[in-house]
C-alpha positions in Angstrom: 0.1 -0.1 0.0 2.5 2.4 0.8 4.7 1.4 -2.1 1.3 2.2 -4.2 1.2 5.6 -2.5 4.4 6.4 -3.2 4.6 5.9 -7.1 1.3 7.0 -7.6 2.5 10.1 -5.9 5.9 10.8 -7.5 4.6 9.9 -10.6 1.4 11.8 -10.5 3.2 14.7 -9.0 5.7 14.8 -11.6 3.4 15.4 -14.2 1.1 17.5 -12.4 3.8 19.5 -12.0 5.1 19.2 -15.5 1.7 20.4 -17.2 1.2 23.6 -14.9 4.6 24.8 -14.8 4.0 26.6 -18.0 2.1 29.3 -16.0 4.3 29.1 -13.1 6.7 27.2 -11.1 4.6 28.1 -7.9 1.1 27.3 -9.4 2.7 23.9 -10.4 4.3 23.5 -7.3 1.2 23.9 -5.4 -1.0 21.7 -7.2 2.0 19.1 -7.3 1.5 19.1 -3.3 -2.4 19.4 -3.7 -2.5 16.2 -5.8 0.0 14.2 -3.1 -2.3 15.6 -0.1 -5.7 14.2 -2.0 -4.2 10.9 -3.2 -2.8 10.6 0.5 -6.6 11.0 1.8 -7.6 8.2 -1.0 -5.2 6.0 0.1 -6.0 6.9 3.7 -9.6 6.0 3.2 -8.8 3.0 1.4 -6.8 1.7 4.5 -9.5 2.5 6.4 -12.2 0.7 4.7 -10.0 -2.2 4.2 -9.5 -2.8 7.7 -12.9 -1.8 8.9 -14.3 -5.1 6.8 -12.6 -7.5 8.5 -13.6 -5.7 12.0 -16.8 -5.6 11.4 -17.2 -9.5 9.7 -17.9 -8.2 6.1 -15.0 -10.3 5.0 -12.7 -13.0 6.1 -9.1 -12.2 5.8 -8.6 -15.9 3.8 -7.3 -15.2 0.1 -10.0 -17.9 -1.4 -11.3 -16.3 -4.2 -15.1 -15.5 -4.6 -16.9 -17.9 -7.1 -19.5 -15.0 -7.8 -19.7 -13.2 -11.3 -20.7 -9.9 -9.5 -24.6 -10.2 -9.6 -25.6 -8.0 -6.9 -23.3 -4.8 -8.4 -24.8 -5.7 -12.7 -27.4 -3.9 -12.6 -25.9 -0.7 -11.2 -23.3 -0.9 -14.4 -26.2 0.1 -16.7 -27.0 3.5 -14.5 -22.9 3.8 -14.4 -22.9 3.9 -18.5 -26.1 6.0 -18.4 -24.2 8.5 -16.6 -20.7 8.5 -18.2 -21.8 8.1 -21.8 -23.4 11.7 -21.9 -21.0 13.4 -20.1 -18.4 12.1 -22.3 -20.1 12.8 -25.4 -21.2 16.4 -24.2 -17.4 17.1 -23.3 -15.9 15.8 -26.1 -18.0 18.2 -28.3 -16.8 21.5 -26.4 -14.7 23.8 -28.2 -11.7 24.1 -25.2 -9.0 21.7 -26.9 -10.2 18.5 -25.2 -9.3 19.7 -21.9 -12.7 19.1 -20.2 -13.2 15.9 -21.7 -9.7 14.4 -20.7 -10.3 15.3 -17.2 -14.1 13.5 -17.6 -12.1 10.7 -19.1 -9.7 10.2 -16.7 -12.2 10.6 -13.9 -14.5 7.6 -15.9 -11.2 6.0 -16.4 -10.5 5.8 -12.5 -14.3 5.0 -11.7 -13.7 1.7 -13.5 -10.9 0.6 -12.0 -12.5 1.4 -8.8 -15.6 -1.0 -10.1 -13.2 -3.4 -11.0 -11.2 -4.0 -7.9 -14.8 -3.8 -5.8 -16.1 -6.4 -8.4 -13.3 -8.8 -8.0 -12.7 -8.5 -4.6 -16.4 -8.8 -2.8 -18.7 -9.0 -5.9 -20.9 -11.6 -4.2 -21.5 -9.7 -0.6 -20.5 -5.4 -1.7 -21.3 -3.3 1.5 -23.2 0.1 1.1 -20.5 1.9 0.8 -19.1 -0.3 -2.4 -22.8 0.2 -4.1 -22.5 4.1 -3.4 -19.0 4.0 -5.1 -20.5 2.0 -7.9 -23.8 4.1 -8.2 -22.4 7.6 -7.6 -18.6 7.8 -7.7 -18.0 9.3 -11.2 -19.7 12.5 -9.9 -17.1 13.1 -7.2 -14.0 12.0 -9.5 -14.9 14.5 -12.4 -15.1 17.1 -9.7 -11.7 16.5 -8.5 -10.2 15.7 -11.8 -12.1 18.9 -12.6 -9.9 21.4 -10.2 -6.4 19.4 -11.0 
């Protein structure tokens, strides 16, 4: 988990800094630090949720893979597509050089990575947080990527 945080922070902060340093080094540094702080909060929240699932008895720490195909989360996948496709279509038609579309695309891809991780870990018994993230996680990510 720490390796993931360090690698993602270094790579992400360097890309954010490289993108924004054209305007000024102070803006690039500020946005890079903001990126690292947000990533640290996301990693901390993920770790706390991971630990809580074992404390609440939602899962057992054994490494036996689930045989379910994610039936309990599949109805929400249609809602996710209904949310993301119009947003991506509309932002792709905006005349801003593709900047807003790029940010929405990164948010959509990040959301799908989260969905795949949730379905891979607890597809047979998702928590209410998992269902909320699958259903509505795109919009907070889109807002987050809008400010980066």
